[in-house]
BAPASE-410652 format. One line per field, with one value per atom (N, C-alpha, C): residue in one letter; residue number from 1; y, z, x. Coordinates in pm, 1 decimal. Atoms other than C-alpha are relative to their C-alpha. Example, Ala and Ser with C-alpha at 12.3 -4.5 7.8 and 13.67 -1.06 7.14 Angstrom:
// BAPASE-410652
resn: [a:a:a:s:s:s];
resi: [1:1:1:2:2:2];
y: [-119.0:-450.0:120.0:-119.0:-106.0:109.0];
z: [0.0:780.0:0.0:-6.0:714.0:73.0];
x: [89.0:1230.0:90.0:-82.0:1367.0:-77.0];
***
This chain:
// BAPASE-410652
resn: [m:m:m:t:t:t:i:i:i:t:t:t:v:v:v:f:f:f:i:i:i:r:r:r:y:y:y:q:q:q:i:i:i:d:d:d:p:p:p:f:f:f:k:k:k:r:r:r:a:a:a:q:q:q:f:f:f:e:e:e:v:v:v:y:y:y:a:a:a:k:k:k:r:r:r:w:w:w:m:m:m:s:s:s:v:v:v:i:i:i:p:p:p:k:k:k:c:c:c:g:g:g:g:g:g:d:d:d:l:l:l:i:i:i:g:g:g:y:y:y:f:f:f:m:m:m:p:p:p:h:h:h:e:e:e:g:g:g:t:t:t:n:n:n:n:n:n:i:i:i:a:a:a:y:y:y:a:a:a:l:l:l:i:i:i:s:s:s:f:f:f:e:e:e:s:s:s:l:l:l:a:a:a:a:a:a:y:y:y:e:e:e:a:a:a:y:y:y:r:r:r:a:a:a:r:r:r:l:l:l:r:r:r:s:s:s:d:d:d:a:a:a:e:e:e:g:g:g:m:m:m:a:a:a:n:n:n:f:f:f:n:n:n:f:f:f:a:a:a:e:e:e:e:e:e:g:g:g:k:k:k:f:f:f:i:i:i:l:l:l:a:a:a:e:e:e:e:e:e:r:r:r:t:t:t:f:f:f:l:l:l:r:r:r:k:k:k:v:v:v:v:v:v:a:a:a];
resi: [1:1:1:2:2:2:3:3:3:4:4:4:5:5:5:6:6:6:7:7:7:8:8:8:9:9:9:10:10:10:11:11:11:12:12:12:13:13:13:14:14:14:15:15:15:16:16:16:17:17:17:18:18:18:19:19:19:20:20:20:21:21:21:22:22:22:23:23:23:24:24:24:25:25:25:26:26:26:27:27:27:28:28:28:29:29:29:30:30:30:31:31:31:32:32:32:33:33:33:34:34:34:35:35:35:36:36:36:37:37:37:38:38:38:39:39:39:40:40:40:41:41:41:42:42:42:43:43:43:44:44:44:45:45:45:46:46:46:47:47:47:48:48:48:49:49:49:50:50:50:51:51:51:52:52:52:53:53:53:54:54:54:55:55:55:56:56:56:57:57:57:58:58:58:59:59:59:60:60:60:61:61:61:62:62:62:63:63:63:64:64:64:65:65:65:66:66:66:67:67:67:68:68:68:69:69:69:70:70:70:71:71:71:72:72:72:73:73:73:74:74:74:75:75:75:76:76:76:77:77:77:78:78:78:79:79:79:80:80:80:81:81:81:82:82:82:83:83:83:84:84:84:85:85:85:86:86:86:87:87:87:88:88:88:89:89:89:90:90:90:91:91:91:92:92:92:93:93:93:94:94:94:95:95:95:96:96:96:97:97:97:98:98:98:99:99:99:100:100:100:101:101:101:102:102:102];
y: [-94.2:-7796.0:52.5:-121.4:-7643.6:173.7:-116.1:-7259.0:56.6:-127.9:-7068.8:148.7:-126.8:-6757.8:85.4:-128.9:-6452.2:130.7:-215.0:-6224.4:144.2:-80.9:-5872.3:99.3:-99.4:-5685.0:108.7:-137.0:-5259.0:17.7:-40.9:-5265.6:135.6:-143.3:-4981.9:-28.4:91.2:-4944.4:-12.8:-41.4:-4841.7:-138.2:41.0:-5115.6:-142.2:113.1:-5416.5:-122.1:95.6:-5609.4:6.9:18.6:-5645.4:-8.0:42.3:-5721.5:-223.8:126.1:-6028.0:-76.6:148.5:-6143.9:14.6:14.9:-6131.6:-90.2:217.7:-6413.6:-48.3:60.9:-6574.6:-83.8:95.4:-6628.9:-93.9:138.1:-6749.8:-105.2:77.9:-6988.9:-164.1:25.5:-7202.5:-78.3:73.1:-7153.0:-9.9:27.0:-7152.4:-145.4:125.8:-7475.2:-78.1:133.3:-7574.0:36.8:-113.1:-7372.5:-86.5:53.4:-7574.1:51.1:-26.8:-7390.2:-9.1:-2.4:-7516.6:89.3:-50.7:-7271.6:26.7:26.2:-7249.5:105.7:-168.3:-6894.8:90.7:-96.2:-6566.4:28.8:-37.4:-6342.7:121.8:-175.5:-6000.7:36.4:-127.9:-5685.5:-67.5:-6.6:-5816.8:92.6:-135.4:-5580.0:102.4:-81.8:-5347.3:87.1:-11.4:-5219.7:-42.7:3.0:-5220.3:24.3:24.0:-5212.6:-110.5:40.0:-5495.7:-156.8:117.9:-5874.0:-49.3:135.8:-6209.9:-123.7:129.2:-6488.4:-44.1:130.4:-6790.9:-148.1:22.8:-7007.4:-26.1:123.8:-7337.2:-63.9:141.6:-7538.5:-37.1:109.2:-7801.4:121.9:-98.0:-7527.2:94.5:-158.3:-7231.4:-6.9:28.5:-7386.2:-65.2:17.9:-7488.9:86.3:-177.7:-7147.6:-7.9:-52.2:-7011.0:-68.6:-22.8:-7267.9:8.6:-56.4:-7141.6:19.4:-161.8:-6800.0:-71.6:-8.7:-6901.9:-37.4:64.8:-7110.2:81.8:-141.8:-6838.1:55.7:-149.8:-6557.5:-57.7:10.5:-6803.1:-36.6:115.8:-6914.5:103.9:-39.9:-6762.7:67.7:-48.9:-6716.3:104.2:-95.7:-6577.9:153.0:-209.7:-6292.6:70.9:-69.7:-6237.5:92.4:-13.5:-6216.0:145.6:-129.9:-5967.3:89.5:-122.7:-5751.4:87.6:-84.1:-5697.8:75.4:-14.6:-5671.3:177.7:-120.1:-5355.4:103.0:-150.7:-5210.3:94.3:-7.8:-5211.7:172.1:-110.4:-5023.4:-88.7:-0.4:-5173.5:-44.2:60.7:-5351.5:127.5:-69.5:-5076.5:6.5:110.1:-5242.7:-123.3:187.7:-5585.7:-40.5:20.5:-5739.9:-206.1:199.6:-6168.3:32.1:141.3:-6349.9:-136.2:170.0:-6666.5:-30.3:69.1:-6890.0:-84.3:139.0:-7175.6:-69.5:90.2:-7445.0:-24.9:116.8:-7490.1:-77.4:125.7:-7816.2:22.5:77.7:-7992.5:-65.5];
z: [126.2:18145.4:-108.0:101.9:17852.5:-51.8:33.2:17876.4:-33.8:16.0:17678.6:-32.9:-31.3:17727.2:-135.5:182.0:17399.3:96.7:-15.3:17447.4:-42.4:117.6:17278.1:86.6:-30.0:17313.3:-72.4:178.1:17140.3:27.6:-24.9:17068.2:-117.5:115.0:16932.2:-133.8:205.5:16524.8:-60.2:23.8:16543.2:28.9:-45.2:16748.1:-21.0:62.0:16564.0:-23.7:-42.2:16537.0:118.7:-140.4:16881.3:24.8:-65.9:17009.1:-85.3:46.5:16780.4:4.8:-108.6:16939.5:114.8:-83.3:17186.2:63.9:90.3:17045.3:-7.6:67.8:16942.1:124.7:-113.4:17319.5:86.7:-85.4:17437.4:-17.4:30.2:17206.5:42.8:-94.6:17380.5:220.8:-184.6:17793.2:48.0:3.9:17725.6:26.1:-17.4:17649.9:155.9:-134.3:17927.5:134.1:-170.2:18250.5:33.6:-36.0:18170.0:-100.6:30.1:17901.3:-165.4:114.3:17566.1:-130.5:38.8:17307.9:-114.9:123.1:17062.3:-170.7:139.7:16835.1:42.9:29.8:16853.0:-180.0:141.0:16576.0:19.9:66.1:16452.6:-118.0:60.1:16260.0:-143.2:141.3:15859.6:-45.8:5.3:15730.8:39.5:-95.1:15837.6:118.4:-135.0:16172.1:32.7:13.7:16266.7:183.3:-89.8:16595.3:78.5:-30.8:16742.7:-26.2:19.4:16815.3:78.4:-63.8:16981.4:7.3:-26.3:17139.3:108.7:-70.8:17270.9:54.0:-34.6:17487.8:65.0:-28.9:17599.6:215.1:-51.9:17977.7:24.9:-37.6:18136.6:114.1:-132.8:18429.9:-9.4:-72.6:18562.2:86.3:-112.3:18828.6:-100.2:98.2:18586.4:-63.4:92.2:18397.6:154.8:-228.5:18865.9:13.8:-20.0:18869.8:-158.7:131.1:18519.6:19.0:79.8:18531.3:195.8:-203.4:18968.9:-149.7:97.6:18735.4:-75.7:98.3:18464.0:125.9:-43.3:18736.0:51.5:-65.3:18891.1:-67.5:118.7:18508.1:-36.0:29.0:18464.2:-122.3:177.2:18025.8:33.9:43.8:18098.9:103.6:-26.4:18340.7:-51.8:107.0:18085.6:-136.6:113.5:17840.0:70.1:-81.9:18079.5:28.6:-32.5:18150.8:-154.5:168.7:17745.2:-29.3:50.8:17701.4:59.9:-47.5:18005.2:-36.2:53.3:17892.9:-115.6:130.1:17557.0:-53.1:17.9:17636.5:-180.5:161.9:17275.8:5.3:-79.2:17509.5:14.5:-2.9:17525.8:104.0:10.2:17608.6:-9.9:31.6:17705.0:116.3:-89.9:17786.2:26.0:-53.9:17959.7:-91.4:-53.7:17830.0:76.1:0.9:17957.1:-81.9:20.8:17713.7:-8.6:-3.8:17646.1:-123.8:150.6:17354.7:66.3:-50.8:17312.3:-78.5:44.9:17293.0:1.3:25.2:17104.1:110.9];
x: [38.1:2598.7:136.2:-83.6:2848.1:21.1:-27.8:2920.0:76.9:-140.7:3097.3:-0.2:-13.6:3254.6:3.5:18.1:3163.6:40.6:-31.0:3403.5:69.0:93.1:3359.8:132.2:-86.3:3660.3:-16.4:26.9:3666.6:163.1:-221.0:4095.2:-36.4:-85.8:4270.0:36.2:-96.9:4292.2:55.2:-80.9:4554.3:153.0:-80.0:4713.4:-41.0:91.3:4531.3:115.7:-139.2:4900.7:44.0:-12.4:4950.8:-90.6:92.0:4586.9:54.5:26.6:4619.5:151.8:-62.6:4990.7:-62.0:17.5:4822.2:-98.6:99.9:4510.5:143.1:-88.2:4793.4:61.6:-50.9:4992.7:-77.1:90.0:4626.0:11.2:7.2:4635.3:40.0:-45.1:4864.5:-34.0:106.8:4743.2:-137.3:77.1:4434.6:-62.9:15.2:4368.0:102.4:-29.7:4670.1:-35.4:148.3:4433.7:-26.7:128.4:4115.6:-87.1:134.0:3933.1:90.1:17.9:3865.8:-83.9:-74.9:3977.6:-114.1:96.8:3650.0:127.9:-100.6:3913.5:-35.7:78.0:3941.3:-18.1:61.4:3796.2:77.2:-57.0:3991.3:-127.4:118.5:3791.8:126.1:-50.1:3880.7:-58.4:39.9:3652.2:-145.3:25.0:3410.3:60.5:-91.3:3410.4:128.1:-38.7:3780.4:51.0:-67.9:3816.0:-76.7:87.5:3574.8:94.0:-101.6:3815.0:-178.1:39.9:3632.7:-13.1:-50.8:3704.9:-109.4:196.6:3441.3:144.1:-94.7:3643.4:-186.0:95.7:3394.5:37.1:-55.9:3404.8:-151.5:60.3:3248.6:-143.6:104.7:3016.8:29.0:-45.6:3046.9:157.7:-103.9:3261.6:114.9:-40.8:3462.2:32.1:-84.1:3537.3:-26.2:-32.2:3547.2:187.1:-139.6:3846.3:148.2:-56.9:3983.6:128.6:-92.3:4062.3:99.6:-64.1:4157.0:185.7:-133.8:4510.6:24.4:-101.0:4513.0:117.5:-138.2:4641.6:60.0:-180.3:4899.0:78.6:-56.7:5017.6:91.2:-78.2:5323.6:-25.1:31.7:5281.6:-77.8:176.7:4870.2:148.3:-36.1:5024.4:106.5:-85.1:5304.2:-73.1:45.4:5013.8:-89.8:133.2:4736.6:140.1:-133.2:5102.7:33.2:3.4:5103.3:-54.6:67.4:4823.3:-17.7:-25.5:4838.5:74.3:-161.0:5163.4:-50.8:58.8:5012.8:-30.1:119.3:4703.7:-111.4:156.9:4500.3:-96.2:183.8:4241.4:-125.2:74.4:3971.2:-100.7:188.1:3704.0:-8.1:20.7:3600.4:-116.5:172.6:3241.5:4.3:16.2:3223.2:-178.9:110.9:2866.0:22.1:12.5:2792.4:-51.8:90.0:2619.1:-14.0:8.2:2436.4:-40.5:39.0:2377.9:-154.6:60.8:2057.0:-21.9:-64.6:1921.6:-194.0:213.7:1575.9:53.3];
***
């Protein structure tokens, strides 16, 4: 069963450009570490402080293995540090979803 991790970010609306840099950096790192990146989504109209990401995995075990690889990846760690130093992510929520099939 495929699972999709739905990540909801609350971001500093005055640091959206920094969050976009952060999101773009993941576009090569996530697939390299085993995630199927569906995409990052930035505020456009309306609410200006909420962004999303969707990443799919073959299973919850595959997600856990991905997280371990991500934490040992130099580019991934550099991006985590970039976010921590920039303080543009105010909160992050993860929801694990499965597709409804007939």
